Backbone and ligand atoms as CSV (ligand in chain L), in Angstrom:
chain,resi,resn,atom,element,x,y,z
A,1,MET,N,N,0.895,-1.327,-0.190
A,1,MET,CA,C,-0.228,-0.016,0.109
A,1,MET,C,C,0.859,1.308,0.010
A,2,LYS,N,N,0.447,2.217,-0.817
A,2,LYS,CA,C,1.052,3.522,-0.623
A,2,LYS,C,C,0.755,4.323,0.484
A,3,LEU,N,N,1.466,4.660,1.261
A,3,LEU,CA,C,0.992,5.074,2.564
A,3,LEU,C,C,1.741,6.359,3.028
A,4,LEU,N,N,0.893,7.355,3.623
A,4,LEU,CA,C,1.583,8.633,4.014
A,4,LEU,C,C,1.343,8.456,5.916
A,5,LEU,N,N,2.530,8.539,6.324
A,5,LEU,CA,C,2.641,8.345,7.764
A,5,LEU,C,C,2.873,9.836,8.372
A,6,HIS,N,N,2.060,10.437,9.080
A,6,HIS,CA,C,2.149,11.838,9.763
A,6,HIS,C,C,3.045,11.369,10.979
A,7,VAL,N,N,4.212,11.785,10.966
A,7,VAL,CA,C,5.049,11.651,12.227
A,7,VAL,C,C,4.949,12.855,13.243
A,8,CYS,N,N,4.848,12.577,14.211
A,8,CYS,CA,C,5.077,13.647,15.416
A,8,CYS,C,C,6.181,14.022,16.234
A,9,CYS,N,N,7.129,12.922,15.971
A,9,CYS,CA,C,8.595,12.844,16.561
A,9,CYS,C,C,9.195,11.585,16.042
A,10,ALA,N,N,10.450,11.780,16.192
A,10,ALA,CA,C,11.202,10.667,15.950
A,10,ALA,C,C,10.972,9.311,16.758
A,11,PRO,N,N,10.917,9.652,18.156
A,11,PRO,CA,C,10.804,8.412,19.261
A,11,PRO,C,C,9.631,7.740,18.682
A,12,CYS,N,N,8.459,8.497,18.628
A,12,CYS,CA,C,7.258,7.794,18.208
A,12,CYS,C,C,7.081,7.060,17.020
A,13,SER,N,N,8.136,7.563,16.216
A,13,SER,CA,C,7.798,7.183,14.915
A,13,SER,C,C,8.840,5.896,14.633
A,14,THR,N,N,9.598,5.661,15.470
A,14,THR,CA,C,10.664,4.293,15.278
A,14,THR,C,C,9.737,3.075,14.985
A,15,VAL,N,N,9.157,2.917,16.038
A,15,VAL,CA,C,8.219,1.376,15.907
A,15,VAL,C,C,7.345,1.612,14.632
A,16,ALA,N,N,6.555,2.792,14.428
A,16,ALA,CA,C,5.566,2.720,13.332
A,16,ALA,C,C,6.440,2.552,12.132
A,17,VAL,N,N,7.394,3.228,11.942
A,17,VAL,CA,C,8.132,3.033,10.650
A,17,VAL,C,C,8.564,1.717,10.485
A,18,GLU,N,N,9.248,0.948,11.449
A,18,GLU,CA,C,9.629,-0.337,11.415
A,18,GLU,C,C,8.296,-1.225,10.946
A,19,ARG,N,N,7.619,-1.285,11.789
A,19,ARG,CA,C,6.280,-2.079,11.488
A,19,ARG,C,C,5.865,-1.868,10.083
A,20,LEU,N,N,5.613,-0.589,9.641
A,20,LEU,CA,C,4.966,-0.576,8.169
A,20,LEU,C,C,5.961,-0.843,7.029
A,21,VAL,N,N,7.156,-0.538,7.397
A,21,VAL,CA,C,8.080,-1.083,6.326
A,21,VAL,C,C,8.072,-2.525,6.145
A,22,GLU,N,N,8.274,-3.130,7.410
A,22,GLU,CA,C,8.423,-4.584,7.309
A,22,GLU,C,C,7.007,-5.243,6.822
A,23,ALA,N,N,6.051,-4.563,6.870
A,23,ALA,CA,C,4.732,-5.067,6.275
A,23,ALA,C,C,4.457,-4.929,5.067
A,24,GLY,N,N,5.499,-4.229,4.267
A,24,GLY,CA,C,5.770,-4.065,2.721
A,24,GLY,C,C,5.061,-3.034,2.240
A,25,HIS,N,N,4.612,-1.958,2.995
A,25,HIS,CA,C,4.159,-0.745,2.756
A,25,HIS,C,C,5.217,0.326,1.975
A,26,SER,N,N,4.851,1.132,1.117
A,26,SER,CA,C,5.669,2.192,0.442
A,26,SER,C,C,5.346,3.319,1.469
A,27,VAL,N,N,6.186,3.600,2.353
A,27,VAL,CA,C,5.852,4.563,3.329
A,27,VAL,C,C,6.623,6.061,3.041
A,28,THR,N,N,5.848,7.021,3.098
A,28,THR,CA,C,6.391,8.425,3.049
A,28,THR,C,C,6.147,9.081,4.374
A,29,LEU,N,N,7.187,9.588,4.968
A,29,LEU,CA,C,6.831,10.291,6.318
A,29,LEU,C,C,6.540,11.848,6.182
A,30,PHE,N,N,5.524,12.311,6.770
A,30,PHE,CA,C,5.082,13.649,6.831
A,30,PHE,C,C,5.182,14.492,7.895
A,31,PHE,N,N,6.220,15.297,8.286
A,31,PHE,CA,C,6.282,16.039,9.538
A,31,PHE,C,C,5.410,17.101,9.503
A,32,PHE,N,N,4.371,17.385,10.160
A,32,PHE,CA,C,3.697,18.586,10.176
A,32,PHE,C,C,3.179,18.603,11.660
A,33,ASN,N,N,3.932,19.772,12.433
A,33,ASN,CA,C,3.613,19.859,13.866
A,33,ASN,C,C,3.723,21.080,14.170
A,34,PRO,N,N,2.884,22.060,13.783
A,34,PRO,CA,C,3.135,23.538,14.251
A,34,PRO,C,C,2.905,23.612,15.429
A,35,ASN,N,N,2.437,22.650,16.489
A,35,ASN,CA,C,2.229,23.006,17.945
A,35,ASN,C,C,3.757,22.967,18.707
A,36,ILE,N,N,4.795,22.695,17.815
A,36,ILE,CA,C,5.880,22.483,18.692
A,36,ILE,C,C,6.624,23.841,18.991
A,37,PHE,N,N,6.980,24.004,20.260
A,37,PHE,CA,C,7.418,25.196,20.932
A,37,PHE,C,C,8.643,24.879,21.648
A,38,PRO,N,N,9.684,25.916,21.664
A,38,PRO,CA,C,9.963,26.881,20.904
A,38,PRO,C,C,10.444,26.426,19.253
A,39,ALA,N,N,10.834,27.428,18.547
A,39,ALA,CA,C,11.347,27.266,17.462
A,39,ALA,C,C,12.607,26.366,17.154
A,40,GLU,N,N,13.518,26.212,18.145
A,40,GLU,CA,C,14.476,25.575,18.189
A,40,GLU,C,C,14.255,24.210,18.487
A,41,GLU,N,N,13.385,23.961,19.193
A,41,GLU,CA,C,12.813,22.639,19.355
A,41,GLU,C,C,12.329,22.024,18.435
A,42,LEU,N,N,11.584,22.694,17.541
A,42,LEU,CA,C,10.783,22.308,16.317
A,42,LEU,C,C,12.070,21.800,15.420
A,43,GLU,N,N,12.856,22.555,15.136
A,43,GLU,CA,C,14.176,22.480,14.362
A,43,GLU,C,C,14.754,20.955,14.799
A,44,HIS,N,N,14.936,20.999,16.054
A,44,HIS,CA,C,15.526,19.686,16.667
A,44,HIS,C,C,14.735,18.463,16.250
A,45,ARG,N,N,13.407,18.644,16.560
A,45,ARG,CA,C,12.610,17.447,16.024
A,45,ARG,C,C,12.559,17.056,14.793
A,46,ILE,N,N,12.570,17.978,13.928
A,46,ILE,CA,C,12.367,17.712,12.575
A,46,ILE,C,C,14.003,17.087,12.184
A,47,ALA,N,N,15.144,17.707,12.689
A,47,ALA,CA,C,16.181,17.099,12.410
A,47,ALA,C,C,16.315,15.550,12.556
A,48,GLU,N,N,15.680,15.249,13.960
A,48,GLU,CA,C,15.718,14.020,14.414
A,48,GLU,C,C,14.895,13.057,13.420
A,49,ALA,N,N,13.756,13.537,13.142
A,49,ALA,CA,C,12.954,12.591,12.279
A,49,ALA,C,C,13.570,12.259,10.885
A,50,ARG,N,N,14.373,13.589,10.404
A,50,ARG,CA,C,14.943,13.351,9.019
A,50,ARG,C,C,16.065,12.239,9.293
A,51,ALA,N,N,16.786,12.206,10.569
A,51,ALA,CA,C,17.781,11.073,10.656
A,51,ALA,C,C,16.976,9.805,10.828
A,52,LEU,N,N,15.897,9.718,11.235
A,52,LEU,CA,C,15.493,8.492,11.529
A,52,LEU,C,C,14.878,7.931,10.002
A,53,ALA,N,N,14.394,8.883,9.332
A,53,ALA,CA,C,13.838,8.409,7.854
A,53,ALA,C,C,15.214,8.073,7.074
A,54,ALA,N,N,16.262,8.676,7.094
A,54,ALA,CA,C,17.542,8.124,6.630
A,54,ALA,C,C,17.891,7.035,6.792
A,55,LYS,N,N,17.709,6.463,8.235
A,55,LYS,CA,C,18.079,5.319,8.903
A,55,LYS,C,C,17.134,3.910,8.042
A,56,PHE,N,N,16.074,4.270,7.735
A,56,PHE,CA,C,14.937,3.308,7.232
A,56,PHE,C,C,15.054,3.701,5.788
A,57,GLY,N,N,15.802,4.495,5.079
A,57,GLY,CA,C,15.742,4.721,3.725
A,57,GLY,C,C,14.565,4.962,3.205
A,58,VAL,N,N,13.488,5.818,3.937
A,58,VAL,CA,C,12.283,6.404,3.399
A,58,VAL,C,C,12.271,7.796,3.300
A,59,GLU,N,N,11.465,8.314,2.413
A,59,GLU,CA,C,11.428,9.822,2.378
A,59,GLU,C,C,10.712,10.557,3.362
A,60,LEU,N,N,11.154,11.497,3.889
A,60,LEU,CA,C,10.421,12.523,4.797
A,60,LEU,C,C,10.092,13.848,3.991
A,61,VAL,N,N,8.791,14.004,4.285
A,61,VAL,CA,C,8.410,15.635,3.571
A,61,VAL,C,C,8.178,16.661,4.854
A,62,ALA,N,N,8.589,17.639,4.663
A,62,ALA,CA,C,8.203,18.476,5.728
A,62,ALA,C,C,7.067,19.430,5.631
A,63,GLY,N,N,5.886,19.511,6.335
A,63,GLY,CA,C,4.774,20.300,5.744
A,63,GLY,C,C,5.019,21.713,5.944
A,64,PRO,N,N,3.792,22.670,5.597
A,64,PRO,CA,C,3.997,23.964,5.628
A,64,PRO,C,C,4.067,24.461,7.258
A,65,GLU,N,N,4.725,25.552,7.710
A,65,GLU,CA,C,4.607,25.940,9.002
A,65,GLU,C,C,3.367,26.232,9.737
A,66,GLU,N,N,2.353,26.933,9.294
A,66,GLU,CA,C,0.971,27.044,9.603
A,66,GLU,C,C,0.783,27.128,10.989
A,67,ARG,N,N,1.828,27.880,11.886
A,67,ARG,CA,C,1.701,27.785,13.141
A,67,ARG,C,C,0.652,28.819,13.735
A,68,SER,N,N,0.280,29.788,12.745
A,68,SER,CA,C,-0.767,30.818,13.032
A,68,SER,C,C,-2.268,30.124,13.037
A,69,ARG,N,N,-2.307,29.259,11.930
A,69,ARG,CA,C,-3.744,28.593,11.803
A,69,ARG,C,C,-3.723,27.613,12.950
A,70,TRP,N,N,-2.876,26.905,13.496
A,70,TRP,CA,C,-2.681,26.140,14.655
A,70,TRP,C,C,-3.228,26.734,15.916
A,71,ARG,N,N,-2.597,27.797,16.032
A,71,ARG,CA,C,-2.836,28.615,17.311
A,71,ARG,C,C,-4.109,29.067,17.391
A,72,ARG,N,N,-4.772,29.575,16.085
A,72,ARG,CA,C,-6.047,30.178,16.330
A,72,ARG,C,C,-6.900,29.020,16.781
A,73,ALA,N,N,-6.686,27.910,16.283
A,73,ALA,CA,C,-7.592,26.908,16.571
A,73,ALA,C,C,-7.406,26.380,18.072
A,74,VAL,N,N,-6.397,26.137,18.599
A,74,VAL,CA,C,-6.004,25.657,20.019
A,74,VAL,C,C,-6.047,26.737,21.178
A,75,GLU,N,N,-5.546,27.645,21.017
A,75,GLU,CA,C,-5.224,28.687,21.993
A,75,GLU,C,C,-6.534,29.017,22.805
A,76,PRO,N,N,-7.896,29.020,22.183
A,76,PRO,CA,C,-8.866,29.228,23.037
A,76,PRO,C,C,-9.074,28.018,24.131
A,77,LEU,N,N,-8.502,26.980,23.848
A,77,LEU,CA,C,-8.754,25.670,24.712
A,77,LEU,C,C,-7.330,25.676,25.585
A,78,ALA,N,N,-6.395,26.515,25.552
A,78,ALA,CA,C,-5.177,26.580,26.188
A,78,ALA,C,C,-5.339,25.906,27.719
A,79,ALA,N,N,-6.324,26.462,28.408
A,79,ALA,CA,C,-6.191,26.094,29.947
A,79,ALA,C,C,-7.127,24.793,30.254
A,80,ARG,N,N,-7.465,23.913,29.190
A,80,ARG,CA,C,-7.978,22.905,29.481
A,80,ARG,C,C,-7.118,21.629,29.753
A,81,GLY,N,N,-5.718,21.909,29.485
A,81,GLY,CA,C,-4.780,20.921,29.978
A,81,GLY,C,C,-4.563,19.768,29.004
A,82,GLU,N,N,-3.519,19.029,29.345
A,82,GLU,CA,C,-3.215,17.668,28.228
A,82,GLU,C,C,-4.400,16.673,28.466
A,83,ARG,N,N,-4.838,15.878,27.321
A,83,ARG,CA,C,-5.768,14.979,27.277
A,83,ARG,C,C,-7.243,15.514,27.343
A,84,SER,N,N,-7.040,16.843,27.095
A,84,SER,CA,C,-8.347,17.300,26.866
A,84,SER,C,C,-8.878,17.617,25.321
A,85,ILE,N,N,-10.064,18.377,25.316
A,85,ILE,CA,C,-10.396,18.726,24.085
A,85,ILE,C,C,-9.254,19.377,23.273
A,86,ARG,N,N,-8.364,20.209,24.192
A,86,ARG,CA,C,-7.213,20.837,23.622
A,86,ARG,C,C,-6.387,20.212,22.518
A,87,CYS,N,N,-6.096,18.845,23.029
A,87,CYS,CA,C,-5.267,17.990,22.375
A,87,CYS,C,C,-6.153,17.549,21.127
A,88,ASN,N,N,-7.397,17.053,21.342
A,88,ASN,CA,C,-8.213,16.779,20.143
A,88,ASN,C,C,-8.199,17.736,18.790
A,89,VAL,N,N,-8.209,19.055,19.198
A,89,VAL,CA,C,-8.329,19.903,18.169
A,89,VAL,C,C,-6.991,20.135,17.573
A,90,CYS,N,N,-5.859,19.894,18.465
A,90,CYS,CA,C,-4.559,19.921,18.035
A,90,CYS,C,C,-4.073,18.606,16.929
A,91,PHE,N,N,-4.833,17.480,17.375
A,91,PHE,CA,C,-4.618,16.255,16.583
A,91,PHE,C,C,-5.381,16.574,15.096
A,92,ALA,N,N,-6.611,17.313,15.290
A,92,ALA,CA,C,-7.267,17.322,13.954
A,92,ALA,C,C,-6.625,18.490,13.209
A,93,VAL,N,N,-5.843,19.520,13.580
A,93,VAL,CA,C,-5.304,20.459,12.522
A,93,VAL,C,C,-4.009,19.567,11.839
A,94,ARG,N,N,-3.512,18.669,12.687
A,94,ARG,CA,C,-2.222,18.060,12.151
A,94,ARG,C,C,-2.861,17.021,11.167
A,95,LEU,N,N,-3.815,16.285,11.390
A,95,LEU,CA,C,-4.251,15.028,10.586
A,95,LEU,C,C,-5.141,15.687,9.391
A,96,ASP,N,N,-5.591,16.950,9.543
A,96,ASP,CA,C,-6.357,17.442,8.381
A,96,ASP,C,C,-5.063,17.673,7.351
A,97,ALA,N,N,-4.088,18.352,7.858
A,97,ALA,CA,C,-2.964,18.564,6.773
A,97,ALA,C,C,-2.369,17.303,6.361
A,98,ALA,N,N,-2.481,16.126,7.112
A,98,ALA,CA,C,-1.918,14.841,6.570
A,98,ALA,C,C,-2.768,14.163,5.585
A,99,ALA,N,N,-4.062,14.352,5.866
A,99,ALA,CA,C,-4.923,13.714,4.932
A,99,ALA,C,C,-5.069,14.519,3.506
A,100,ARG,N,N,-4.748,15.713,3.664
A,100,ARG,CA,C,-4.708,16.566,2.377
A,100,ARG,C,C,-3.573,16.242,1.734
A,101,GLU,N,N,-2.450,15.989,2.447
A,101,GLU,CA,C,-1.178,15.785,1.691
A,101,GLU,C,C,-1.158,14.500,0.931
A,102,ALA,N,N,-1.933,13.369,1.787
A,102,ALA,CA,C,-2.135,11.972,1.406
A,102,ALA,C,C,-2.681,11.944,-0.126
A,103,ARG,N,N,-3.947,12.871,-0.012
A,103,ARG,CA,C,-4.657,12.899,-1.353
A,103,ARG,C,C,-4.071,13.371,-2.404
A,104,LEU,N,N,-3.055,14.563,-2.240
A,104,LEU,CA,C,-2.453,15.300,-3.158
A,104,LEU,C,C,-1.543,14.202,-3.764
A,105,ARG,N,N,-0.843,13.346,-2.964
A,105,ARG,CA,C,0.208,12.552,-3.329
A,105,ARG,C,C,-0.540,10.894,-3.743
A,106,ARG,N,N,-1.785,11.168,-4.011
A,106,ARG,CA,C,-2.403,9.832,-4.271
A,106,ARG,C,C,-2.246,8.555,-3.462
A,107,CYS,N,N,-2.135,8.577,-2.223
A,107,CYS,CA,C,-1.721,7.707,-1.298
A,107,CYS,C,C,-2.919,6.807,-1.102
A,108,ASP,N,N,-2.781,5.601,-1.049
A,108,ASP,CA,C,-3.982,4.588,-0.523
A,108,ASP,C,C,-4.677,4.946,0.850
A,109,ALA,N,N,-3.682,5.464,1.751
A,109,ALA,CA,C,-4.166,5.681,2.856
A,109,ALA,C,C,-3.320,6.425,3.461
A,110,PHE,N,N,-3.612,7.054,4.733
A,110,PHE,CA,C,-2.541,7.901,5.951
A,110,PHE,C,C,-2.744,7.357,7.145
A,111,THR,N,N,-1.861,7.467,8.046
A,111,THR,CA,C,-2.209,7.343,9.442
A,111,THR,C,C,-1.119,8.060,10.361
A,112,THR,N,N,-0.889,7.830,11.496
A,112,THR,CA,C,-0.256,8.782,12.277
A,112,THR,C,C,0.744,7.906,13.518
A,113,THR,N,N,1.792,8.711,13.803
A,113,THR,CA,C,2.485,8.149,14.956
A,113,THR,C,C,2.110,8.480,16.322
A,114,LEU,N,N,0.992,9.353,16.245
A,114,LEU,CA,C,0.563,10.019,17.585
A,114,LEU,C,C,0.048,8.689,18.419
A,115,SER,N,N,-0.290,7.574,17.631
A,115,SER,CA,C,-1.055,6.476,18.566
A,115,SER,C,C,0.167,5.748,19.165
A,116,THR,N,N,1.252,6.067,19.101
A,116,THR,CA,C,2.395,5.292,20.060
A,116,THR,C,C,2.725,5.735,21.230
A,117,ALA,N,N,2.262,7.294,21.570
A,117,ALA,CA,C,2.608,7.805,23.111
A,117,ALA,C,C,1.251,7.231,23.848
A,118,PRO,N,N,1.878,6.964,25.111
A,118,PRO,CA,C,1.040,6.374,26.168
A,118,PRO,C,C,-0.135,7.358,26.562
A,119,MET,N,N,0.413,8.694,26.204
A,119,MET,CA,C,-0.675,9.873,26.959
A,119,MET,C,C,-1.865,10.114,26.117
A,120,LYS,N,N,-1.684,9.445,24.662
A,120,LYS,CA,C,-2.615,9.986,23.769
A,120,LYS,C,C,-3.519,8.619,23.590
A,121,ASP,N,N,-4.860,9.035,23.459
A,121,ASP,CA,C,-5.867,7.953,23.300
A,121,ASP,C,C,-6.243,7.718,21.900
A,122,SER,N,N,-5.809,6.445,21.490
A,122,SER,CA,C,-5.885,5.988,20.222
A,122,SER,C,C,-7.216,5.878,19.620
A,123,LYS,N,N,-8.141,5.523,20.427
A,123,LYS,CA,C,-9.833,5.599,20.046
A,123,LYS,C,C,-10.029,7.047,19.305
A,124,THR,N,N,-9.375,7.839,20.198
A,124,THR,CA,C,-9.910,9.406,19.692
A,124,THR,C,C,-9.303,9.824,18.479
A,125,ILE,N,N,-7.821,9.320,18.374
A,125,ILE,CA,C,-7.101,9.748,17.441
A,125,ILE,C,C,-7.750,9.025,15.945
A,126,PHE,N,N,-8.069,7.939,16.247
A,126,PHE,CA,C,-8.867,6.954,15.047
A,126,PHE,C,C,-10.146,7.725,14.444
A,127,ARG,N,N,-11.061,8.249,15.546
A,127,ARG,CA,C,-12.195,8.896,15.420
A,127,ARG,C,C,-11.915,9.976,14.483
A,128,ILE,N,N,-10.892,11.025,14.988
A,128,ILE,CA,C,-10.582,12.110,14.072
A,128,ILE,C,C,-9.897,11.783,12.818
A,129,GLY,N,N,-9.076,10.834,12.857
A,129,GLY,CA,C,-8.453,10.271,11.485
A,129,GLY,C,C,-9.364,9.847,10.662
A,130,ARG,N,N,-10.605,9.117,10.798
A,130,ARG,CA,C,-11.627,8.633,10.090
A,130,ARG,C,C,-12.418,9.723,9.459
A,131,MET,N,N,-12.682,10.722,10.422
A,131,MET,CA,C,-13.439,11.850,9.982
A,131,MET,C,C,-12.828,12.800,9.019
A,132,LEU,N,N,-11.402,12.883,8.977
A,132,LEU,CA,C,-10.672,13.717,8.139
A,132,LEU,C,C,-10.189,13.102,6.850
A,133,GLY,N,N,-10.401,11.645,6.976
A,133,GLY,CA,C,-10.111,10.796,5.727
A,133,GLY,C,C,-11.297,11.263,4.840
A,134,ARG,N,N,-12.567,10.991,5.442
A,134,ARG,CA,C,-13.793,11.062,4.790
A,134,ARG,C,C,-13.901,12.524,4.031
A,135,LYS,N,N,-13.383,13.517,4.995
A,135,LYS,CA,C,-13.423,14.829,4.283
A,135,LYS,C,C,-12.458,15.107,2.984
A,136,HIS,N,N,-11.390,14.339,2.947
A,136,HIS,CA,C,-10.369,14.496,1.913
A,136,HIS,C,C,-10.462,13.392,0.901
A,137,GLY,N,N,-11.347,12.315,1.161
A,137,GLY,CA,C,-11.438,11.234,0.087
A,137,GLY,C,C,-10.155,10.321,0.079
A,138,VAL,N,N,-9.585,9.806,1.342
A,138,VAL,CA,C,-8.532,8.924,1.404
A,138,VAL,C,C,-8.862,8.242,2.820
A,139,ALA,N,N,-8.330,6.852,2.851
A,139,ALA,CA,C,-8.836,6.269,3.921
A,139,ALA,C,C,-7.595,6.385,5.037
A,140,PHE,N,N,-8.072,6.091,6.362
A,140,PHE,CA,C,-7.454,6.392,7.422
A,140,PHE,C,C,-6.950,4.884,8.132
A,141,LEU,N,N,-5.830,4.879,7.975
A,141,LEU,CA,C,-5.169,3.400,8.569
A,141,LEU,C,C,-5.184,3.378,10.079
A,142,GLU,N,N,-6.165,2.653,10.942
A,142,GLU,CA,C,-6.190,2.613,12.155
A,142,GLU,C,C,-4.987,1.448,12.675
A,143,GLU,N,N,-3.878,2.127,13.008
A,143,GLU,CA,C,-2.793,1.283,13.613
A,143,GLU,C,C,-2.604,1.995,14.968
A,144,ASP,N,N,-2.756,1.030,15.939
A,144,ASP,CA,C,-2.343,1.474,17.195
A,144,ASP,C,C,-0.742,0.936,17.743
A,145,PHE,N,N,0.180,1.861,17.568
A,145,PHE,CA,C,1.561,1.271,17.432
A,145,PHE,C,C,1.762,1.341,19.004
A,146,LYS,N,N,1.351,1.631,20.002
A,146,LYS,CA,C,1.682,1.346,21.228
A,146,LYS,C,C,1.193,-0.179,21.607
A,147,LYS,N,N,0.347,-0.792,20.873
A,147,LYS,CA,C,-0.158,-2.159,21.103
A,147,LYS,C,C,1.205,-3.117,20.843
A,148,ARG,N,N,1.162,-4.437,21.123
A,148,ARG,CA,C,2.158,-5.547,20.717
A,148,ARG,C,C,3.491,-4.819,21.288
A,149,ASP,N,N,3.564,-4.343,22.660
A,149,ASP,CA,C,4.699,-3.724,23.221
A,149,ASP,C,C,5.423,-2.713,22.537
A,150,GLY,N,N,4.569,-1.913,21.659
A,150,GLY,CA,C,5.103,-0.771,20.777
A,150,GLY,C,C,5.947,0.101,21.587
A,151,LEU,N,N,5.759,0.473,22.835
A,151,LEU,CA,C,6.341,1.361,23.641
A,151,LEU,C,C,7.812,1.103,23.860
A,152,HIS,N,N,7.824,-0.289,24.389
A,152,HIS,CA,C,9.303,-0.934,24.619
A,152,HIS,C,C,10.067,-0.909,23.339
A,153,ARG,N,N,9.671,-1.274,22.405
A,153,ARG,CA,C,10.198,-1.327,21.076
A,153,ARG,C,C,10.761,0.006,20.728
A,154,SER,N,N,9.840,1.004,21.039
A,154,SER,CA,C,10.366,2.496,20.645
A,154,SER,C,C,11.559,2.617,21.363
A,155,SER,N,N,11.539,2.425,22.575
A,155,SER,CA,C,12.826,2.782,23.559
A,155,SER,C,C,13.888,2.255,23.102
A,156,VAL,N,N,13.660,0.851,22.620
A,156,VAL,CA,C,14.866,0.122,22.307
A,156,VAL,C,C,15.461,0.731,21.030
A,157,LEU,N,N,14.417,1.085,19.948
A,157,LEU,CA,C,15.119,1.651,18.615
A,157,LEU,C,C,15.812,3.203,18.938
A,158,CYS,N,N,15.157,3.749,20.045
A,158,CYS,CA,C,15.596,5.104,20.191
A,158,CYS,C,C,17.092,4.848,20.628
A,159,ARG,N,N,17.249,4.167,21.740
A,159,ARG,CA,C,18.608,3.635,22.099
A,159,ARG,C,C,19.752,3.398,20.989
A,160,LYS,N,N,19.226,2.426,20.287
A,160,LYS,CA,C,19.711,1.797,19.049
A,160,LYS,C,C,20.310,3.005,18.128
A,161,HIS,N,N,19.384,3.975,17.999
A,161,HIS,CA,C,19.725,4.875,16.976
A,161,HIS,C,C,20.157,6.424,17.567
A,162,GLY,N,N,20.511,6.257,19.061
A,162,GLY,CA,C,20.642,7.593,19.589
A,162,GLY,C,C,19.633,8.659,19.298
A,163,LEU,N,N,18.496,8.566,19.510
A,163,LEU,CA,C,17.727,9.553,19.131
A,163,LEU,C,C,17.256,10.454,20.289
A,164,TYR,N,N,17.223,11.705,20.202
A,164,TYR,CA,C,16.686,12.516,21.192
A,164,TYR,C,C,15.172,12.233,21.808
A,165,ARG,N,N,14.961,12.200,22.937
A,165,ARG,CA,C,13.485,11.846,23.554
A,165,ARG,C,C,13.273,13.106,24.353
A,166,GLN,N,N,12.261,13.941,23.836
A,166,GLN,CA,C,11.771,15.044,24.564
A,166,GLN,C,C,10.998,14.624,25.696
A,167,ASP,N,N,10.834,15.532,26.679
A,167,ASP,CA,C,10.008,15.263,27.923
A,167,ASP,C,C,8.702,16.124,27.982
A,168,TYR,N,N,8.500,16.707,26.967
A,168,TYR,CA,C,7.031,17.204,27.190
A,168,TYR,C,C,6.413,17.067,25.558
A,169,CYS,N,N,5.085,17.187,25.601
A,169,CYS,CA,C,4.370,16.986,24.320
A,169,CYS,C,C,4.742,17.797,23.015
A,170,GLY,N,N,4.930,19.247,23.380
A,170,GLY,CA,C,5.252,19.908,22.329
A,170,GLY,C,C,4.887,21.481,22.408
A,171,CYS,N,N,3.471,21.623,22.610
A,171,CYS,CA,C,3.072,23.200,22.813
A,171,CYS,C,C,3.727,24.010,24.070
A,172,GLU,N,N,3.604,25.116,23.969
A,172,GLU,CA,C,3.860,25.828,25.104
A,172,GLU,C,C,3.378,25.543,26.495
A,173,TRP,N,N,2.049,25.223,26.283
A,173,TRP,CA,C,1.335,24.977,27.707
A,173,TRP,C,C,1.929,23.531,28.094
A,174,SER,N,N,2.172,22.580,27.239
A,174,SER,CA,C,2.580,21.213,27.727
A,174,SER,C,C,3.873,21.502,28.358
A,175,LEU,N,N,4.709,22.457,27.671
A,175,LEU,CA,C,5.902,22.646,28.485
A,175,LEU,C,C,5.963,23.163,29.712
A,176,ALA,N,N,5.040,24.242,29.858
A,176,ALA,CA,C,4.783,24.949,31.170
A,176,ALA,C,C,4.241,23.806,32.248
A,177,GLU,N,N,3.097,23.098,31.639
A,177,GLU,CA,C,2.532,21.874,32.624
A,177,GLU,C,C,3.679,21.019,33.200
A,178,ARG,N,N,4.560,20.631,32.187
A,178,ARG,CA,C,5.742,19.789,32.572
A,178,ARG,C,C,6.679,20.291,33.566
A,179,ARG,N,N,7.044,21.517,33.286
A,179,ARG,CA,C,7.789,22.314,34.409
A,179,ARG,C,C,7.210,22.519,35.591
A,180,GLU,N,N,5.792,22.605,35.726
A,180,GLU,CA,C,5.046,22.764,37.001
A,180,GLU,C,C,4.977,21.410,37.721
A,181,ALA,N,N,4.640,20.499,36.941
A,181,ALA,CA,C,4.807,19.263,37.678
A,181,ALA,C,C,6.037,18.734,38.105
A,182,ARG,N,N,7.197,19.094,37.503
A,182,ARG,CA,C,8.748,18.946,38.142
A,182,ARG,C,C,8.752,19.752,39.363
A,183,GLY,N,N,8.259,20.738,39.392
A,183,GLY,CA,C,8.614,21.523,40.484
A,183,GLY,C,C,7.661,21.153,41.781
A,184,VAL,N,N,6.669,20.863,41.416
A,184,VAL,CA,C,5.677,20.183,42.614
A,184,VAL,C,C,6.412,18.837,43.203
A,185,ARG,N,N,6.960,18.216,42.149
A,185,ARG,CA,C,7.511,16.924,42.524
A,185,ARG,C,C,8.702,17.344,43.401
A,186,ARG,N,N,9.492,18.296,43.237
A,186,ARG,CA,C,10.690,18.646,44.004
A,186,ARG,C,C,10.301,19.081,45.341
A,187,GLU,N,N,9.276,20.047,45.314
A,187,GLU,CA,C,8.762,20.228,46.540
A,187,GLU,C,C,8.408,19.230,47.340
A,188,GLU,N,N,7.800,18.302,46.976
A,188,GLU,CA,C,6.992,17.225,47.810
A,188,GLU,C,C,8.508,16.393,48.159
A,189,GLY,N,N,9.427,16.304,47.378
A,189,GLY,CA,C,10.636,15.655,47.674
A,189,GLY,C,C,11.533,16.326,48.719
L,1,SF4,S1,S,-0.285,18.653,24.740
L,1,SF4,FE1,FE,0.509,18.019,22.827
L,1,SF4,S2,S,-1.332,17.247,21.682
L,1,SF4,FE2,FE,-2.262,18.613,23.589
L,1,SF4,S3,S,-2.143,20.653,22.495
L,1,SF4,FE3,FE,-0.114,20.521,23.560
L,1,SF4,S4,S,1.050,19.873,21.642
L,1,SF4,FE4,FE,-1.169,19.286,21.014
């Protein structure tokens, strides 16, 4: 199958790319994450995703920046926190671009590495992916990469390839939330 794989970051992509390539799919990686803050972090994550693509011998396409469009959609929900509707809207902005790209490239289907992350609900991602697939006329492949010990496998592959593993999801609010949680833990300790 000719497949467009939306990649959120290199660590989550490791197991996804390995499985899809092993399954015989022709995979193009699509990096589109206008949520990532600050700009240096975005550059770092793109560079890591490019390094991963090179290791697997697959193409990586970087999508347009579109930060202001993402911000307009997500900022009104900023205070809702991680794993809330804020994240669902963030997924939708990214998967909308992925579905559009898949359609332009005449792919058979598209999917996303977002399902690798333990903090992200795969059923919600699938529901959004299906909806955007219908909108753009391309199938969404429902692959839950955290299943079948996917998290462990991604850790192994990150170590093997020396990949950078960030400790927050991506947006400025998730960075602040992570810093706050760390501060609270230090005070408790
Ligand atoms: S926490 Fe992650 S998924 Fe949620 S809005 Fe921020 S970047 Fe997007």
